[in-house]
KEKE-3310 file (N, C-alpha, C; in steps of 0.2 Angstrom, whole numbers, plus 5000, padded with zeros to 4 digits):
npx = (4389:4391:4404:4399:4386:4390:4397:4386:4378:4386:4387:4374:4373:4382:4375:4363:4368:4374:4362:4356:4365:4363:4353:4358:4359:4363:4361:4347:4343:4347:4337:4326:4327:4325:4312:4305:4307:4300:4287:4285:4284:4273:4263:4263:4269:4269:4263:4248:4248:4247:4249:4262:4269:4266:4272:4286:4289:4285:4293:4306:4306:4303:4314:4324:4321:4323:4337:4342:4338:4345:4358:4358:4356:4368:4378:4388:4396:4399:4408:4419:4424:4434:4429:4417:4419:4418:4404:4389:4384:4394:4404:4400:4391:4378:4366:4363:4350:4342:4344:4338:4324:4323:4324:4313:4302:4303:4300:4287:4280:4283:4276:4263:4261:4262:4250:4240:4241:4243:4240:4234:4240:4253:4257:4258:4267:4278:4280:4282:4294:4303:4303:4308:4321:4327:4325:4327:4337:4347:4348:4349:4353:4365:4374:4376:4377:4386:4378:4370:4369:4363:4350:4346:4345:4333:4325:4331:4326:4313:4308:4304:4292:4284:4282:4275:4264:4258:4255:4246:4239:4240:4251:4260:4266:4277:4282:4286:4297:4305:4308:4316:4326:4334:4336:4345:4355:4360:4369:4382:4385:4387:4396:4407:4411:4413:4425:4434:4434:4436:4444:4440:4427:4431:4437:4427:4420:4410:4402:4405:4405:4419:4426:4423:4424:4434:4443:4443:4432:4422:4424:4420:4406:4402:4403:4394:4381:4380:4378:4366:4358:4359:4351:4339:4336:4333:4322:4311:4309:4307:4295:4287:4285:4292:4300:4311:4320:4323:4327:4339:4347:4347:4355:4367:4371:4371:4380:4392:4393:4394:4407:4415:4414:4419:4432:4436:4435:4446:4458:4457:4459:4459:4457:4448:4438:4433:4429:4419:4410:4406:4401:4390:4380:4377:4373:4360:4352:4352:4347:4334:4330:4330:4319:4309:4308)
npy = (5830:5844:5856:5869:5869:5867:5879:5888:5884:5887:5901:5905:5901:5910:5922:5920:5920:5932:5941:5936:5941:5954:5956:5955:5944:5940:5951:5951:5939:5943:5953:5946:5938:5947:5950:5938:5935:5946:5942:5930:5935:5944:5935:5927:5914:5903:5911:5911:5900:5906:5920:5919:5914:5924:5935:5932:5928:5940:5949:5945:5947:5961:5967:5961:5967:5981:5981:5978:5989:5999:5995:5998:6012:6016:6013:6020:6024:6011:6007:6013:6010:5998:5987:5985:5984:5972:5969:5965:5975:5985:5976:5972:5962:5962:5972:5989:5995:5983:5978:5988:5986:5973:5974:5983:5975:5964:5971:5976:5964:5959:5968:5966:5953:5955:5962:5953:5941:5945:5959:5976:5986:5981:5980:5993:5999:5991:5996:6010:6009:6004:6015:6025:6020:6019:6032:6042:6038:6031:6039:6052:6055:6047:6052:6065:6068:6065:6060:6050:6036:6036:6042:6036:6023:6020:6013:6001:5997:5994:5980:5972:5980:5980:5966:5964:5971:5964:5952:5956:5967:5980:5992:5990:5996:5988:5984:5997:5999:5988:5993:6004:5999:5992:6004:6011:6002:6001:6013:6010:5998:5999:6010:6004:5995:6005:6011:6001:6002:6015:6021:6017:6023:6037:6037:6036:6047:6048:6054:6047:6045:6043:6048:6061:6067:6060:6046:6046:6053:6046:6034:6038:6042:6029:6023:6031:6029:6015:6015:6021:6012:6001:6007:6008:5995:5990:5997:5990:5980:5988:5994:5983:5974:5962:5948:5942:5933:5940:5952:5948:5944:5955:5963:5956:5954:5967:5972:5966:5971:5985:5984:5980:5992:6002:5997:5999:6012:6016:6009:6009:6000:5991:5978:5977:5984:5976:5965:5971:5974:5961:5955:5963:5958:5945:5949:5956:5946:5937:5944:5946:5933:5930:5938:5931:5920)
npz = (4694:4684:4680:4678:4684:4697:4699:4698:4709:4719:4718:4720:4733:4739:4736:4744:4757:4757:4757:4769:4778:4777:4786:4799:4808:4821:4829:4828:4834:4848:4850:4849:4860:4870:4868:4869:4882:4888:4884:4890:4904:4903:4899:4910:4909:4895:4880:4870:4856:4843:4846:4851:4839:4830:4836:4837:4824:4817:4824:4821:4807:4805:4812:4805:4792:4796:4798:4786:4778:4785:4782:4768:4769:4776:4767:4762:4773:4777:4767:4770:4783:4791:4798:4792:4779:4771:4771:4763:4753:4751:4747:4735:4733:4734:4726:4729:4728:4727:4740:4747:4743:4747:4761:4764:4760:4769:4780:4778:4777:4790:4799:4794:4799:4813:4814:4809:4817:4830:4836:4832:4839:4843:4830:4825:4834:4831:4818:4820:4828:4818:4809:4817:4819:4806:4801:4811:4819:4811:4799:4803:4818:4820:4812:4816:4829:4845:4854:4848:4850:4863:4861:4850:4855:4859:4849:4849:4861:4861:4857:4869:4873:4862:4861:4873:4871:4861:4868:4878:4873:4878:4885:4899:4916:4919:4907:4902:4911:4907:4894:4898:4905:4894:4887:4895:4896:4883:4880:4888:4883:4868:4868:4874:4864:4854:4859:4855:4842:4837:4828:4816:4816:4816:4804:4796:4799:4808:4822:4835:4853:4859:4848:4847:4860:4867:4875:4889:4893:4888:4895:4907:4905:4902:4915:4922:4915:4918:4931:4932:4925:4934:4944:4938:4935:4948:4951:4947:4956:4967:4964:4966:4956:4953:4961:4975:4969:4957:4962:4969:4958:4950:4958:4959:4945:4940:4949:4944:4932:4935:4942:4931:4923:4931:4932:4919:4918:4927:4922:4908:4897:4882:4883:4894:4890:4880:4887:4895:4885:4879:4891:4894:4885:4890:4902:4900:4894:4905:4915:4911:4911:4925:4928:4923:4930)
capx = (4388:4396:4407:4394:4381:4394:4398:4380:4376:4391:4385:4368:4374:4385:4370:4359:4372:4374:4356:4355:4370:4360:4348:4362:4356:4365:4357:4340:4342:4347:4331:4320:4327:4321:4305:4302:4307:4294:4281:4284:4282:4267:4258:4264:4270:4269:4257:4244:4253:4247:4253:4269:4272:4266:4277:4293:4290:4284:4299:4312:4305:4304:4321:4328:4320:4326:4344:4343:4337:4351:4364:4357:4357:4375:4383:4394:4400:4402:4413:4425:4426:4437:4425:4411:4420:4416:4397:4386:4383:4401:4408:4397:4388:4371:4365:4360:4342:4339:4345:4332:4318:4323:4322:4306:4298:4303:4297:4280:4277:4283:4271:4257:4261:4259:4243:4236:4242:4243:4235:4236:4244:4259:4259:4259:4273:4284:4281:4285:4301:4307:4304:4313:4328:4330:4325:4329:4344:4352:4349:4350:4357:4371:4379:4376:4378:4389:4372:4367:4367:4358:4343:4344:4344:4325:4323:4333:4323:4306:4305:4299:4286:4280:4280:4270:4257:4256:4252:4241:4235:4242:4258:4260:4272:4283:4284:4290:4303:4309:4311:4321:4332:4337:4338:4351:4360:4363:4375:4388:4386:4390:4402:4413:4413:4416:4432:4438:4434:4435:4448:4435:4422:4434:4439:4420:4417:4404:4404:4404:4408:4426:4429:4422:4426:4440:4442:4442:4425:4418:4424:4416:4399:4400:4402:4388:4375:4380:4375:4358:4356:4358:4346:4332:4334:4331:4315:4307:4308:4304:4288:4283:4284:4296:4302:4317:4325:4325:4331:4346:4350:4349:4361:4374:4373:4372:4387:4398:4393:4397:4414:4419:4413:4423:4438:4437:4436:4452:4463:4456:4462:4455:4454:4443:4432:4430:4426:4413:4405:4404:4397:4384:4376:4375:4369:4354:4349:4352:4342:4327:4328:4328:4312:4304:4308)
capy = (5837:5847:5862:5875:5868:5868:5886:5891:5883:5891:5908:5905:5900:5916:5927:5919:5922:5940:5943:5935:5945:5961:5956:5955:5938:5940:5956:5949:5934:5946:5957:5941:5935:5952:5950:5932:5936:5950:5938:5925:5938:5946:5930:5922:5908:5903:5914:5908:5898:5911:5926:5917:5913:5931:5940:5930:5929:5947:5953:5943:5950:5968:5968:5960:5973:5987:5981:5978:5996:6002:5993:6002:6019:6016:6010:6025:6023:6004:6006:6016:6007:5992:5982:5984:5984:5966:5968:5963:5980:5988:5971:5971:5955:5964:5979:5994:5995:5977:5978:5992:5982:5967:5977:5986:5969:5961:5975:5976:5957:5958:5972:5962:5947:5957:5964:5947:5936:5948:5965:5982:5990:5978:5982:6000:6000:5989:6001:6016:6007:6004:6022:6029:6017:6020:6039:6046:6036:6029:6044:6058:6056:6043:6056:6072:6070:6060:6057:6046:6030:6037:6043:6030:6017:6019:6009:5994:5995:5993:5974:5970:5984:5977:5959:5965:5974:5958:5947:5959:5972:5986:5993:5991:5999:5984:5985:6003:5997:5984:5998:6009:5995:5992:6010:6013:5997:6003:6017:6007:5992:6002:6014:5999:5993:6011:6012:5997:6003:6022:6024:6016:6029:6043:6037:6037:6054:6047:6057:6043:6049:6043:6052:6068:6069:6056:6040:6047:6055:6040:6029:6042:6041:6022:6022:6035:6025:6009:6017:6023:6005:5997:6010:6007:5988:5989:6000:5984:5977:5993:5995:5977:5970:5956:5945:5941:5930:5945:5957:5946:5943:5962:5966:5953:5955:5974:5973:5964:5976:5991:5983:5981:5999:6005:5995:6002:6019:6016:6007:6011:5995:5988:5971:5978:5987:5970:5961:5974:5973:5954:5954:5966:5954:5940:5953:5957:5939:5934:5948:5944:5926:5931:5941:5926:5914)
capz = (4694:4680:4683:4677:4689:4704:4700:4699:4716:4724:4717:4723:4740:4741:4736:4749:4763:4757:4759:4776:4782:4778:4792:4805:4812:4828:4833:4828:4840:4854:4851:4850:4867:4875:4866:4871:4889:4890:4882:4896:4910:4902:4899:4916:4906:4887:4878:4865:4851:4838:4848:4851:4833:4827:4839:4836:4817:4816:4827:4817:4800:4806:4814:4799:4787:4798:4797:4779:4776:4788:4777:4762:4771:4778:4762:4761:4779:4777:4762:4773:4789:4790:4801:4788:4772:4768:4771:4757:4749:4749:4744:4728:4732:4733:4723:4735:4727:4729:4747:4750:4742:4752:4768:4764:4759:4775:4785:4777:4779:4797:4801:4793:4803:4819:4813:4808:4822:4837:4837:4829:4844:4842:4823:4825:4838:4827:4812:4823:4829:4812:4806:4821:4818:4800:4799:4816:4821:4805:4794:4806:4824:4819:4808:4818:4837:4849:4858:4843:4854:4869:4859:4845:4858:4860:4844:4852:4868:4859:4857:4875:4873:4856:4863:4879:4868:4857:4872:4882:4870:4881:4888:4906:4919:4919:4900:4902:4915:4902:4889:4902:4906:4888:4885:4899:4894:4876:4879:4890:4878:4862:4869:4875:4857:4851:4861:4852:4834:4836:4822:4811:4816:4814:4797:4792:4801:4813:4829:4841:4859:4860:4843:4848:4867:4869:4878:4896:4894:4886:4900:4912:4903:4903:4922:4924:4913:4921:4938:4930:4923:4940:4948:4935:4936:4955:4952:4945:4963:4972:4962:4968:4950:4953:4968:4978:4964:4952:4966:4970:4951:4947:4962:4957:4938:4940:4952:4940:4926:4938:4943:4924:4921:4936:4931:4913:4920:4930:4918:4901:4893:4877:4886:4899:4886:4876:4892:4896:4879:4879:4897:4893:4881:4895:4907:4898:4894:4912:4919:4909:4914:4932:4929:4921:4936)
cpx = (4393:4399:4403:4389:4384:4395:4392:4377:4380:4389:4379:4368:4377:4380:4365:4362:4373:4368:4354:4359:4367:4356:4351:4358:4357:4362:4350:4339:4342:4340:4325:4321:4324:4314:4302:4302:4301:4287:4279:4281:4275:4261:4258:4265:4270:4263:4254:4249:4253:4250:4260:4273:4272:4271:4284:4294:4290:4290:4305:4311:4306:4311:4325:4328:4323:4334:4346:4343:4343:4357:4364:4359:4365:4380:4389:4399:4403:4408:4420:4428:4428:4432:4419:4412:4418:4408:4395:4386:4390:4405:4406:4393:4380:4370:4361:4352:4339:4339:4339:4326:4317:4321:4315:4301:4297:4299:4289:4277:4277:4277:4264:4256:4259:4252:4238:4236:4242:4238:4238:4241:4252:4262:4262:4266:4279:4285:4285:4293:4306:4308:4309:4320:4331:4330:4328:4336:4349:4354:4351:4355:4364:4376:4380:4378:4381:4383:4368:4364:4362:4351:4341:4343:4337:4323:4325:4329:4315:4304:4301:4293:4281:4277:4274:4264:4254:4252:4246:4236:4236:4249:4258:4266:4278:4286:4288:4297:4308:4312:4317:4327:4337:4340:4344:4356:4363:4369:4382:4390:4390:4396:4408:4415:4416:4423:4437:4439:4434:4439:4443:4430:4425:4435:4432:4417:4411:4406:4402:4407:4415:4430:4429:4425:4432:4438:4440:4435:4420:4418:4420:4408:4397:4398:4395:4381:4375:4376:4367:4355:4354:4352:4339:4331:4331:4324:4310:4304:4304:4297:4284:4281:4288:4298:4309:4322:4327:4329:4339:4350:4352:4355:4367:4376:4375:4379:4393:4398:4396:4405:4418:4419:4418:4431:4441:4439:4443:4458:4463:4459:4457:4452:4448:4437:4429:4427:4419:4408:4402:4399:4391:4378:4373:4371:4362:4349:4347:4347:4335:4325:4326:4321:4307:4303:4304)
cpy = (5840:5854:5868:5875:5869:5876:5890:5890:5887:5898:5909:5905:5907:5922:5926:5921:5929:5943:5942:5939:5952:5962:5956:5950:5938:5945:5954:5944:5938:5950:5952:5938:5940:5951:5944:5932:5940:5946:5933:5929:5941:5941:5925:5915:5908:5906:5909:5906:5903:5917:5925:5917:5920:5935:5938:5931:5936:5951:5951:5947:5958:5970:5967:5965:5979:5987:5981:5985:6000:6001:5997:6010:6021:6014:6014:6024:6016:6003:6009:6013:6000:5986:5980:5983:5978:5965:5968:5969:5983:5983:5970:5965:5957:5971:5983:5994:5989:5976:5982:5989:5976:5969:5979:5980:5965:5965:5975:5969:5956:5962:5969:5956:5949:5959:5958:5942:5939:5953:5971:5986:5988:5980:5989:6002:5997:5993:6007:6015:6007:6011:6026:6026:6019:6028:6043:6045:6035:6036:6051:6058:6053:6048:6063:6073:6064:6057:6052:6039:6031:6038:6038:6024:6015:6014:6001:5992:5993:5985:5971:5973:5981:5970:5959:5967:5968:5953:5950:5964:5979:5987:5995:5995:5995:5984:5991:6002:5993:5989:6002:6005:5994:5998:6012:6008:5998:6007:6013:6001:5994:6006:6010:5997:5999:6012:6007:5998:6010:6024:6023:6022:6035:6043:6038:6044:6053:6049:6053:6047:6049:6047:6059:6071:6065:6050:6041:6049:6050:6035:6032:6041:6034:6020:6025:6031:6018:6010:6018:6016:6001:6000:6008:6000:5986:5992:5995:5981:5982:5994:5988:5973:5964:5954:5945:5938:5936:5950:5955:5946:5950:5965:5963:5954:5962:5976:5971:5969:5983:5990:5983:5988:6003:6003:5998:6009:6021:6015:6008:6007:5993:5981:5972:5980:5981:5966:5964:5973:5966:5953:5957:5962:5949:5944:5954:5951:5936:5938:5947:5937:5926:5934:5936:5921:5917)
cpz = (4689:4683:4683:4683:4696:4705:4701:4706:4721:4724:4721:4731:4743:4741:4742:4756:4763:4760:4766:4780:4782:4784:4798:4810:4819:4832:4833:4833:4846:4855:4852:4857:4871:4874:4869:4879:4892:4889:4888:4902:4909:4902:4905:4914:4898:4885:4873:4859:4845:4839:4848:4844:4829:4830:4837:4828:4815:4818:4823:4810:4800:4808:4808:4793:4789:4797:4790:4776:4779:4784:4771:4764:4773:4773:4761:4767:4779:4772:4764:4779:4788:4792:4796:4781:4768:4768:4764:4751:4747:4746:4737:4727:4732:4731:4728:4734:4728:4736:4750:4749:4746:4759:4769:4764:4766:4781:4784:4779:4787:4801:4800:4797:4810:4819:4813:4813:4829:4837:4833:4833:4843:4835:4822:4829:4834:4821:4815:4825:4823:4809:4810:4820:4812:4798:4804:4818:4815:4801:4797:4812:4823:4816:4811:4825:4840:4854:4854:4847:4859:4866:4854:4849:4860:4855:4847:4858:4867:4859:4863:4875:4868:4858:4869:4876:4864:4861:4876:4879:4873:4883:4895:4909:4919:4912:4899:4905:4910:4897:4892:4903:4900:4886:4888:4898:4888:4876:4882:4885:4872:4863:4871:4868:4853:4853:4858:4845:4833:4830:4816:4810:4814:4807:4793:4794:4805:4820:4835:4847:4860:4854:4844:4855:4870:4873:4886:4897:4893:4892:4906:4911:4904:4910:4924:4921:4916:4928:4937:4928:4929:4944:4945:4935:4943:4956:4951:4952:4967:4970:4963:4961:4949:4960:4970:4973:4959:4956:4967:4963:4949:4951:4960:4950:4937:4943:4948:4934:4929:4939:4936:4922:4925:4934:4924:4914:4923:4925:4910:4896:4888:4879:4890:4895:4882:4881:4894:4891:4879:4885:4897:4890:4886:4900:4906:4897:4901:4916:4917:4911:4921:4933:4927:4927:4941)
residu = (MET:ASP:GLU:ALA:THR:ALA:ILE:GLU:ARG:SER:THR:LEU:GLY:GLN:THR:VAL:ARG:ALA:TYR:VAL:SER:LEU:THR:LYS:PRO:GLY:VAL:VAL:VAL:LEU:LEU:LEU:VAL:THR:ALA:PHE:GLY:ALA:MET:LEU:VAL:ALA:ALA:GLN:GLY:LEU:PRO:ASP:ALA:GLN:VAL:LEU:LEU:GLY:THR:LEU:LEU:GLY:GLY:ALA:LEU:THR:ALA:ALA:GLY:ALA:HIS:ALA:VAL:ASN:CYS:TYR:LEU:ASP:ARG:ASP:ILE:ASP:SER:VAL:MET:ARG:ARG:THR:LEU:ARG:ARG:ALA:ILE:PRO:SER:GLY:LEU:VAL:ASP:PRO:SER:ARG:ALA:LEU:LEU:PHE:GLY:LEU:THR:LEU:GLU:THR:VAL:GLY:VAL:ALA:VAL:PHE:ALA:LEU:LEU:THR:ASN:TRP:LEU:ALA:ALA:VAL:LEU:ALA:LEU:SER:SER:PHE:LEU:PHE:TYR:VAL:LEU:VAL:TYR:THR:ARG:TRP:LEU:LYS:ARG:THR:THR:PRO:SER:ASN:ILE:VAL:ILE:GLY:GLY:ALA:ALA:GLY:ALA:MET:PRO:PRO:VAL:ILE:ALA:TRP:ALA:ALA:VAL:THR:GLY:GLU:VAL:SER:LEU:LEU:ALA:VAL:PHE:LEU:PHE:ALA:ILE:ILE:PHE:TYR:TRP:THR:PRO:PRO:HIS:PHE:TRP:ALA:LEU:ALA:LEU:LEU:ILE:GLN:LYS:ASP:TYR:ALA:ARG:ALA:ARG:ILE:PRO:MET:LEU:PRO:VAL:VAL:TYR:GLY:GLU:GLU:GLU:THR:ARG:ARG:GLN:ILE:LEU:LEU:TYR:THR:LEU:LEU:LEU:LEU:ALA:VAL:SER:LEU:PHE:VAL:PHE:ALA:PHE:LYS:LEU:ALA:GLY:LEU:VAL:TYR:LEU:GLY:SER:ALA:VAL:VAL:LEU:GLY:GLY:VAL:PHE:LEU:TYR:LEU:ALA:ALA:ARG:LEU:PHE:ARG:ASP:GLY:SER:THR:ALA:THR:ALA:ALA:ARG:LEU:PHE:HIS:TYR:SER:ASN:ALA:TYR:LEU:ALA:LEU:LEU:LEU:LEU:ALA:LEU:VAL:LEU)
# end
């Protein structure tokens, strides 16, 4: 292999990695975990192969597309925040217009996959979630109100609802509860992260809760939303939509979450905030697993 070919391959690999990074693969995986858990519950086992493929592929593509468009819309913010300065667009690896086209293409294909392999309800819900995320949250709420995460969290709570609709063709009460669990999980999850990088948000003039109201109020709100999350998670059992395995898991997992939130409220340390942020990811996955069992 000559030097020119080696350089060309290296550049191609860098470009591919840059485009993949626009989709935020780690977040896509977490969203797919919630969708897959909902599918297993809705189908009471593995759903039809076509529906399974359509939901996971369509979910991955629509989530990836939404994230790419988000990176396009947030390119001015990303160029200011240290955490995001090396992302594909601010670093110059991907042209903004191409990132937008990439995201819209992924989104269009993803919605089509839902329509062709599952049903139109799932496709419409997926499209609605995308529009809410990029227009309502990214373009409006994120830049204007400290309640951005609270309201905008609705978009991140949609995958289980979309997956449920893909399997059953309808949205049941349990699907609504799954939505509510993730909706109330989102604020303490993201506010814990915001406590760790609040200087970045302040530099970019993003009105995140700790920037606008301070750390003490943020810790108080984290504790409040954790209590609400625990209550909502127990409603699933109270409405006889899950069994004792789920109840025990919800109590233990929620208890640990509440302990970390209370500890953060008391000590206010970055170590506790980081521990809460990382635990919240495990909490969501394990709670869904308990619902499946």
